[in-house]
C-alpha positions as CSV (number, residue, x, y, z in Angstrom):
1,M,-35.2,-16.6,-6.9
2,V,-35.6,-14.2,-9.8
3,V,-34.1,-11.4,-7.7
4,F,-31.3,-13.7,-6.6
5,Y,-30.4,-14.8,-10.1
6,F,-30.3,-11.1,-11.2
7,L,-27.9,-10.4,-8.4
8,A,-25.8,-13.4,-9.4
9,A,-25.7,-12.3,-13.0
10,L,-24.6,-8.9,-11.8
11,S,-21.9,-10.5,-9.7
12,I,-20.7,-12.6,-12.6
13,W,-20.5,-9.5,-14.8
14,F,-18.4,-7.7,-12.2
15,G,-16.3,-10.8,-11.9
16,I,-15.6,-10.8,-15.7
17,Q,-14.7,-7.1,-15.6
18,S,-12.4,-7.7,-12.6
19,L,-10.7,-10.6,-14.4
20,L,-10.1,-8.4,-17.5
21,N,-8.5,-5.8,-15.2
22,G,-6.3,-8.5,-13.8
23,I,-5.2,-9.6,-17.2
24,R,-4.4,-5.9,-18.1
25,Y,-2.5,-5.6,-14.8
26,A,-0.3,-8.7,-15.5
27,A,0.4,-7.4,-19.0
28,Y,1.5,-4.0,-17.7
29,V,3.8,-5.6,-15.1
30,R,5.5,-7.8,-17.7
31,R,5.9,-4.9,-20.1
32,E,7.2,-2.4,-17.5
33,T,9.6,-4.9,-15.9
34,S,11.2,-5.7,-19.2
35,R,11.6,-2.0,-20.3
36,A,15.1,-0.3,-20.1
37,L,15.3,2.4,-17.4
38,P,15.9,6.0,-18.4
39,E,19.4,7.3,-17.4
40,F,18.2,9.6,-14.7
41,Q,20.1,9.4,-11.4
42,P,20.1,12.8,-9.6
43,F,21.0,13.2,-5.9
44,V,18.1,11.8,-3.9
45,S,16.9,12.2,-0.3
46,V,15.3,9.0,1.1
47,I,13.0,9.8,4.1
48,A,12.1,6.9,6.4
49,P,9.7,7.9,9.2
50,G,9.5,5.4,12.0
51,R,8.2,4.8,15.5
52,G,9.1,1.9,17.8
53,L,10.4,-1.6,17.1
54,E,8.9,-4.0,14.7
55,P,9.9,-7.5,13.4
56,G,12.6,-7.3,10.8
57,L,13.2,-3.6,11.3
58,R,17.0,-3.7,11.1
59,E,17.0,-5.8,7.9
60,N,14.4,-3.3,6.4
61,L,16.5,-0.3,7.3
62,Q,19.7,-1.9,6.1
63,T,18.4,-2.2,2.6
64,L,18.0,1.6,2.4
65,V,21.8,2.2,3.0
66,E,22.8,-0.5,0.5
67,Q,21.0,0.7,-2.6
68,D,22.7,0.4,-6.0
69,Y,22.5,4.1,-6.6
70,P,25.4,6.6,-7.0
71,R,24.4,9.6,-4.9
72,Y,21.7,9.7,-2.2
73,E,21.1,10.3,1.5
74,V,18.9,8.5,4.0
75,L,17.1,10.3,6.7
76,F,15.7,8.1,9.6
77,V,13.1,10.2,11.4
78,F,11.7,9.5,14.9
79,D,9.5,11.5,17.2
80,A,11.5,10.9,20.4
81,A,15.2,10.6,21.2
82,D,14.5,7.6,23.4
83,D,12.8,5.6,20.6
84,P,14.4,2.1,20.8
85,A,14.6,1.9,17.0
86,I,17.1,4.8,16.8
87,Q,19.9,2.4,17.6
88,F,19.5,0.8,14.2
89,G,19.5,4.1,12.4
90,D,22.6,5.2,14.3
91,E,24.4,1.9,13.6
92,L,23.6,2.0,9.9
93,G,24.5,5.6,9.7
94,H,27.9,5.1,11.1
95,G,28.6,2.0,9.1
96,A,27.2,3.1,5.8
97,S,29.3,4.4,2.9
98,R,26.3,6.6,2.1
99,I,25.1,9.6,4.0
100,A,22.7,8.5,6.6
101,R,21.5,10.5,9.6
102,T,18.9,10.4,12.3
103,I,16.4,13.3,12.8
104,I,14.3,13.8,16.0
105,A,11.0,15.4,14.8
106,G,9.4,15.7,18.2
107,P,5.7,14.8,19.0
108,A,3.0,15.8,16.5
109,T,0.4,18.3,17.6
110,D,-1.6,19.2,14.5
111,S,-1.2,16.1,12.3
112,G,-0.5,12.4,12.3
113,Q,3.0,11.5,13.7
114,K,4.2,10.0,10.4
115,V,3.1,13.1,8.5
116,H,4.8,15.3,11.1
117,N,8.0,13.3,10.8
118,L,7.9,13.7,7.0
119,R,7.3,17.4,7.2
120,V,10.2,18.0,9.5
121,A,12.6,15.8,7.5
122,A,11.6,17.4,4.1
123,A,12.7,20.7,5.5
124,Q,16.2,19.3,6.3
125,V,17.2,17.5,3.2
126,D,20.5,18.1,1.5
127,P,20.5,21.3,-0.6
128,N,21.7,19.3,-3.6
129,S,18.7,16.9,-3.4
130,E,16.6,16.9,-6.6
131,V,14.2,14.1,-5.7
132,L,12.4,13.2,-2.5
133,V,11.7,9.6,-1.8
134,F,9.3,8.4,1.0
135,V,9.6,4.8,2.3
136,D,7.9,2.9,5.2
137,T,10.0,1.1,7.7
138,D,8.1,-2.2,7.2
139,A,9.2,-2.3,3.5
140,R,12.2,-4.3,2.4
141,P,13.1,-3.0,-1.0
142,A,15.6,-4.7,-3.4
143,S,19.0,-3.2,-4.1
144,D,17.8,-1.6,-7.4
145,W,14.6,-0.2,-5.8
146,L,15.8,3.4,-5.6
147,K,17.1,3.4,-9.2
148,C,13.9,2.0,-10.6
149,L,11.7,4.3,-8.5
150,V,13.5,7.5,-9.5
151,A,14.1,6.7,-13.2
152,P,10.6,7.5,-14.5
153,L,10.9,11.0,-13.2
154,A,13.2,11.7,-16.2
155,D,9.9,12.6,-17.7
156,E,9.4,16.1,-16.1
157,T,5.6,16.0,-16.8
158,L,5.1,13.2,-14.3
159,G,3.9,14.1,-10.8
160,A,5.3,11.1,-9.0
161,S,6.5,7.6,-9.3
162,T,5.2,4.9,-7.0
163,G,5.4,1.3,-6.0
164,Y,3.3,-0.7,-3.6
165,R,3.6,-3.4,-0.9
166,W,3.2,-7.1,-1.2
167,F,3.0,-9.0,2.1
168,V,5.4,-12.0,2.2
169,P,4.5,-14.2,5.3
170,G,7.4,-15.5,7.3
171,K,6.1,-18.5,9.2
172,G,2.8,-18.3,7.5
173,G,-0.6,-19.0,9.0
174,I,-4.1,-18.2,7.9
175,A,-4.2,-14.7,9.3
176,S,-0.9,-13.7,7.6
177,R,-1.9,-15.2,4.3
178,L,-5.4,-13.6,4.4
179,R,-3.8,-10.3,5.0
180,G,-1.7,-10.8,1.9
181,V,-4.7,-11.7,-0.2
182,W,-6.7,-8.8,1.1
183,N,-3.8,-6.4,0.3
184,A,-3.2,-7.9,-3.2
185,S,-6.5,-6.6,-4.6
186,V,-5.3,-3.0,-3.8
187,A,-2.0,-3.7,-5.5
188,S,-3.6,-4.7,-8.7
189,A,-5.7,-1.5,-8.8
190,L,-2.5,0.3,-10.1
191,G,-1.5,0.1,-13.7
192,S,-1.1,1.9,-17.0
193,D,-3.8,4.6,-16.3
194,T,-1.7,7.3,-14.7
195,A,-4.8,9.4,-14.0
196,K,-6.3,6.6,-11.8
197,N,-3.1,5.6,-10.1
198,F,-2.4,6.6,-6.5
199,C,0.8,7.2,-4.4
200,W,1.7,4.7,-1.8
201,G,3.6,6.4,1.0
202,G,5.8,3.4,1.5
203,S,7.5,3.8,-1.9
204,T,7.0,7.1,-3.6
205,A,9.4,9.5,-5.5
206,I,8.6,13.1,-6.4
207,R,10.8,15.8,-7.8
208,R,11.7,18.3,-5.1
209,T,10.6,21.2,-7.4
210,T,7.2,19.6,-7.8
211,F,6.9,18.9,-4.0
212,E,7.7,22.6,-3.2
213,K,5.7,24.1,-6.1
214,L,2.6,22.2,-4.9
215,N,3.3,23.1,-1.3
216,V,2.8,19.5,-0.3
217,S,4.4,20.0,3.1
218,E,1.7,22.6,4.0
219,R,-1.0,20.5,2.5
220,W,0.0,17.7,4.8
221,R,-0.7,19.8,7.9
222,G,-3.6,18.4,9.9
223,T,-3.7,15.1,8.0
224,V,-2.9,11.5,9.0
225,S,-2.6,10.0,5.5
226,D,0.5,11.2,3.7
227,D,-0.2,9.1,0.6
228,F,-3.9,10.0,0.1
229,T,-3.1,13.6,0.6
230,I,-0.2,13.7,-1.9
231,T,-2.4,11.8,-4.4
232,R,-5.1,14.4,-4.1
233,V,-2.6,17.3,-4.5
234,L,-1.2,15.7,-7.7
235,K,-4.6,15.0,-9.1
236,E,-5.7,18.6,-8.5
237,A,-2.7,19.7,-10.4
238,K,-3.5,17.2,-13.1
239,L,-0.1,15.6,-12.8
240,P,0.1,11.9,-13.7
241,I,1.3,9.2,-11.2
242,H,3.4,6.5,-12.7
243,F,3.2,3.0,-11.2
244,T,6.6,1.2,-11.2
245,P,6.1,-2.6,-10.9
246,N,9.8,-3.0,-10.2
247,C,9.2,-1.1,-7.0
248,L,6.7,-3.6,-5.6
249,V,8.4,-4.1,-2.3
250,A,8.1,-7.0,0.1
251,S,6.7,-6.5,3.6
252,V,8.0,-9.5,5.3
253,G,6.3,-10.7,8.5
254,D,3.3,-12.4,10.1
255,C,0.2,-11.3,12.0
256,D,-2.5,-12.8,14.1
257,F,-6.2,-12.3,13.6
258,R,-6.4,-9.3,16.0
259,E,-3.6,-7.5,14.0
260,L,-5.3,-8.5,10.7
261,F,-8.6,-7.0,11.7
262,E,-6.9,-3.9,13.2
263,F,-4.8,-3.3,10.1
264,T,-7.5,-3.8,7.4
265,T,-10.1,-1.8,9.3
266,R,-7.7,1.1,9.9
267,Q,-6.9,1.2,6.1
268,I,-10.6,1.4,5.2
269,K,-11.4,4.0,7.9
270,I,-8.6,6.1,6.4
271,T,-10.0,5.5,2.9
272,R,-13.5,6.6,4.0
273,V,-12.1,9.9,5.3
274,Y,-9.6,10.7,2.6
275,A,-11.2,9.0,-0.4
276,S,-14.9,8.8,0.5
277,H,-15.8,8.2,-3.2
278,L,-14.2,4.8,-2.9
279,W,-15.8,3.7,0.3
280,L,-19.5,3.3,-0.8
281,P,-18.6,1.2,-4.0
282,L,-16.5,-1.0,-1.7
283,L,-19.4,-1.4,0.7
284,L,-21.9,-2.1,-2.0
285,G,-19.6,-4.4,-4.0
286,S,-18.6,-6.5,-1.1
287,A,-22.2,-6.7,0.2
288,L,-23.3,-7.9,-3.3
289,F,-20.7,-10.6,-3.2
290,A,-21.7,-11.7,0.3
291,I,-25.4,-11.9,-0.6
292,V,-24.7,-13.9,-3.8
293,F,-22.0,-16.2,-2.6
294,I,-23.0,-16.9,1.0
295,G,-26.7,-16.7,0.2
296,G,-26.1,-18.9,-2.8
297,I,-24.4,-21.6,-0.7
298,I,-27.4,-21.6,1.7
299,L,-29.9,-21.8,-1.2
300,L,-27.9,-24.5,-2.9
301,I,-28.0,-26.6,0.3
302,L,-31.8,-26.2,0.4
303,S,-32.6,-26.5,-3.3
304,R,-29.7,-28.5,-4.8
305,S,-30.2,-26.6,-8.1
306,P,-27.6,-27.4,-10.8
307,V,-28.0,-23.9,-12.3
308,L,-27.2,-22.3,-8.9
309,L,-24.2,-24.6,-8.5
310,L,-22.9,-23.5,-11.9
311,A,-23.4,-19.8,-11.1
312,L,-21.4,-20.2,-7.8
313,L,-18.6,-22.1,-9.5
314,L,-18.4,-19.5,-12.2
315,I,-18.2,-16.7,-9.6
316,F,-15.5,-18.5,-7.7
317,T,-13.5,-19.4,-10.8
318,L,-13.5,-15.9,-12.1
319,G,-12.1,-14.6,-8.7
320,A,-9.6,-17.5,-8.4
321,T,-8.3,-17.0,-11.9
322,K,-7.8,-13.3,-11.4
323,S,-6.0,-14.0,-8.1
324,F,-3.7,-16.5,-9.8
325,I,-2.9,-14.2,-12.7
326,R,-2.1,-11.3,-10.2
327,W,0.1,-13.6,-8.1
328,R,2.0,-14.9,-11.1
329,A,2.6,-11.4,-12.3
330,I,4.2,-10.2,-9.1
331,T,6.6,-13.1,-9.0
332,I,8.5,-11.2,-11.8
333,P,9.5,-8.1,-9.7
334,L,9.6,-10.1,-6.5
335,N,11.6,-13.0,-7.9
336,R,14.0,-13.2,-5.0
337,Y,11.0,-14.2,-2.8
338,R,9.8,-16.8,-5.3
339,S,10.0,-19.8,-2.8
340,S,7.9,-17.9,-0.2
341,L,5.5,-16.7,-2.9
342,N,5.1,-20.3,-4.2
343,R,3.9,-21.3,-0.7
344,D,1.2,-18.7,-1.0
345,V,-0.3,-19.5,-4.3
346,F,-3.1,-21.7,-2.9
347,A,-4.0,-18.9,-0.4
348,H,-4.5,-16.5,-3.3
349,I,-6.6,-19.0,-5.2
350,F,-8.9,-20.1,-2.3
351,L,-8.9,-17.3,0.3
352,W,-10.1,-14.5,-2.0
353,P,-13.8,-15.0,-1.0
354,F,-12.8,-14.5,2.6
355,A,-10.9,-11.4,1.7
356,S,-14.0,-10.0,0.1
357,L,-16.0,-10.7,3.3
358,L,-13.3,-9.0,5.3
359,Y,-13.7,-5.9,3.1
360,L,-17.4,-5.9,3.9
361,Y,-16.7,-6.1,7.6
362,N,-14.1,-3.3,7.3
363,A,-16.5,-1.1,5.3
364,I,-19.3,-1.5,7.8
365,I,-17.1,-0.6,10.7
366,A,-15.7,2.4,8.9
367,G,-19.2,3.6,8.4
368,F,-19.7,4.0,12.1
369,S,-16.2,5.0,13.4
370,Q,-13.4,7.3,12.3
371,R,-11.1,6.5,15.2
372,I,-7.9,4.7,14.5
373,T,-4.8,3.6,16.5
374,W,-1.6,3.7,14.6
375,R,1.9,3.0,16.0
376,G,0.6,3.5,19.6
377,I,-1.2,6.8,18.9
378,T,-5.0,7.0,18.7
379,Y,-6.5,9.6,16.3
380,E,-10.0,10.8,15.6
381,L,-10.2,11.6,11.9
382,K,-12.5,14.6,11.8
383,S,-12.0,15.4,8.1
384,P,-9.2,15.1,5.4
385,T,-7.6,18.2,6.9
386,E,-8.2,17.6,10.7
387,A,-7.0,14.8,12.9
388,V,-7.2,15.0,16.7
389,I,-4.8,13.0,18.8
390,I,-6.8,11.2,21.5
391,S,-4.0,9.4,23.3
392,R,-0.4,8.5,22.9
393,E,1.6,5.6,24.2
394,S,5.1,6.4,25.3
């Protein structure tokens, strides 16, 4: 029991540190969302790589051609001319008052398909473009998203400006809500420390001069993760990454448990390959929680110790409080989804222990396999600079 109580005390200490980080995150979100934007609105190229149909795709793409921004172009990029999603890109391109066009990148051979699409599109942007913006097709940004994402780059010392996703379930369900809780802990890792921030490929802006000077397109060659790679390149150059809370974007939709496990495990496998320094702490931290929380429940049933009950309640309360603070903070930038977010509040309060256990499962699986399937293509992640395509669905 002495060893167990030591581990419980360690878990409580980590819980307190995590709660303090959550408080700092919420304060940063409130501060940044109330700050006036710099007057910086150069011509921008928005690159949206896609592959295949997905729920809500047309609505997601439509938001990209309806941005409240004076001068920009949108490049919808697909690997094949017979991709069924191209119809949406063509329709929006023809009907939009903005410049929108479709690019066929062809199949990837020496990198992930998404990265290949990005590299091809980046070489075909408008000559007047000063900023490159990368967005995922499962994101549904607000009408001021582009303006808010680009504005911080008025500071020429910045490497990039980034947002992040927040899952908004449609019909709901345990799997969909657990995915949102799992993802939320990553979202709150961003904040005021520009040296620790990372780029999220679904919502990142970078000056074109910076992109070309750092030879990002070439650094992408052989990789699957566009965002981990660009983050590494910027950190090597000692260029800060600004997190823009107003660019927290909704990813609207549901998933079943198979999709939940596939998505979360794929993310951690990618993390292990591209940011291996994060994988071991994740494994150890989630293992510590599992030992203390699950082991504590078993010991409580056997011993009925009031001290043990108090420790478990404290651990749960610390996690639930942080989850609530984080949830409340993101209702500011995602105010238009408030009714949907309100339905999720209890999930964030009560499901966070299951999200921690899911992280443990993900980390264990990632320790034994580096093979992922993404948008119908199976890759073997040999290293951060080498990905082998195993199979491809048409």
